[in-house]
C-alpha positions, 0 to 999 in steps of 0.5 A: 901882834897881840903880845910882845915877849921881851927877853929879860935877863934873870941873873941877879934878879929875885923871883917870888912864888906864893902858894902851894900845890902843883901850880906853885911847884910848876912855877918853881920848876920853871926857874930851877937852875936859873941864875936868880934868887928863887923864893917860895912862900908857902900858904900853909905853914908846916914845921916839916918844911926844909929851908930849901926845896931840893927839887927846885933850889928855891929858898923857903920862907917860913913864919908870917905868910907875906909880911910888909917888905916881902916883895922888896927887890922882886922882879917877878911874883907868881901867885898860886892861890884859890882865894881870888880876893886874897890873890888880888890884894897880894898882887896889888902889894907886889905891883906897888913894890915894882914887881911884875905879877902873874896870878895863876889861872886869872888873866885879868889879874896878870901883868904878863902871861907865863909862856911855854919855854923851850930851854936850851940854856943860853938859848930860850924860845918862848911861846904864848897865846895870851892864855887863850889856848895853852894846850895848843902852845904845849903841842907847839913846844913839844914839836920845837923840843925835837927840832932844836938841837940839844947843844945849841945853848952850849954852842951859843955860850961858846960863840959868845966867849969868842965874839970879841976875838972874832970882832978883832980878827974880822973887822968887816961885818960881812966877813963875820957873818960868813964866818958865823954861818959856817962855824956854827954849822960845822964841827962845833955844833956836833961837839956841842950836841955831844956836851963837849964844852972844851971841844966846842970852844976848840972847834970854833977857834980852829974854824976862826983860824982857818977862815982868817988864813983863807983855808976852807972848812973841811967838808962833810957828807951826810947820807940822810934817809928821807923816809917813804915820802910823808914829811912827818916821818922824817927823823928829827935829826934828818930835819936838822941836818937838812936845814943846815945843808949847803948842797942837797943831792937828792933822788927822784922819789924825794917829794918837794914837801921834804926838800922845802925843809931845807934852807932856801939858799941850799943848792939842789942837785937832782940825780934821780933815776928811773927803771932803765934810765939813769940820768946820772950814773952811780959813779958820777953821784959819788964824784959829785958828793966828793967834789962838793965836800972838797969845797968845804960844804956840808953835803946832804945825800938825800934818799927815799926810805933808808940809805942803807936798804937798797939805796946804794948808800954803802957804795956812796959812803965807801967812795966818800971815805976813800977820798978822805972825807968824813961821812955821817949816816942819818937813818930813815924809815924804810918803805917796808916799815912805813907801808906795812904800818900804814896798811896795818900789816904786822911784819912779824906775828907770833901766830903767823911769822917769826922772821921777815926778809927784805929783798929787791926785785931788781938784783944786780944784773951780773950777780947771783939771783935770789935764794927762792928756796929759803925765801919760800919757807912758811911762817916767814914774811917776805917784803919785796922792793922794786918788784912790780916789773918782776912780779911774774917771775917772783910769783912763779919761782916762789911757788916752784920753790914750795910756797903755797899759791894761796899765800896772802899778798899785799901791794902797797903803792905810794905808801904814806903819801896822799895817793896811797893804795893797798891791794890784796890777793894771793901769791898765785894771782900777784901778776894779775893783781898788778895788771888789773889795778894798774900798779905802777909804783913805787910800791912794795909787795908783802908776801906772807900769812901776816897780810891776813892780819890787816883789817883792809886786807882781810876784806880784800882777801874775802872778796878775792875768795868769793870771786874765785868761788863764783868762777 
């Protein structure tokens, strides 16, 4: 470890910023709203300077620049001056007064480095490379900003206010740990994210009463879309919910890289399905969600793509709600959007398609068949899920309904994953394309003039045309 980042309380401390320009402003903004006395000593005198900086709340000291005794009582002093000799003299004076000094962009003159901060009020995360790579730290901070729930600071303050009560109610250390693990992931967290301070406090108090009386925390089911497979395409909310899950009920298409985002002690239940083989019937999946939630657990139903697009999420939500259990839906990036974007196929285009329709190639066995007449209209993009096995019927019926056999098509297999493949051709040759390239799936089929707008598809269609001419 090259550095140690201590957590120093700011309440009642004095922070001084010396200098002008954006560097000084950045330091002032860093402490805006903190419970400290923030003092700004501008290097340039100006009669127009107000007594308090309205942006940061800093008290502006005018008159002589840095008179004797100016650093008295200061905890931190930030110096943002281009004159290095002057900065060094001021730094030495500040140290003699007992302050820790940071001279902007001058590591040898610094007692400490300014870390990148993820600020959630009572929860602060600091990152530093010791000044070696600030851009790298900035990127890490940006990633963490999305991962750390917005209400975590409020949640921490509410928990701190209840800490003595919890200690009195639950004398055993293990019991307190189990309580906090459950309570801080339950209703209180949701209230905190919504900015509801009183609601957060009430939720924690109710959780403590239930825990004391041996009553289980109400369970909850989350229907979470895992996206097309690339972990980086998970939504930030999906990552947070997955991280807090007690039980994960997942499909076969959810890769291990996504499952690893969950807690290590979360229990996994594989209910994966393959074409023609449902190891766990759909009705049983709903029963599992209900059974686990009734134990007071946070249950994540993790599905590839989006739960509400050919994922039967609506059926599962209805079953769970009918059992009196709360359901929350966290949408995911559907395969149609991810695959088309990866292949750079615009699903709509002003010159090629004014509408797009998602259909399944595996409709309900005893249900109505697809409306091929409406799907065959020109200037209309058709995206087919689970259509590899039924491609011959799909192609023939669309052409019979009036769609030209020369309509461009693309098949994207394993979209967003390392093994992604994109194959292009025409609607008439769709079955042959699948057979020739041994497409197995999972794959989506895009049908429409928009396919010709993608760079790789343009070359594929040109090669296809040359082969036809040669034949």
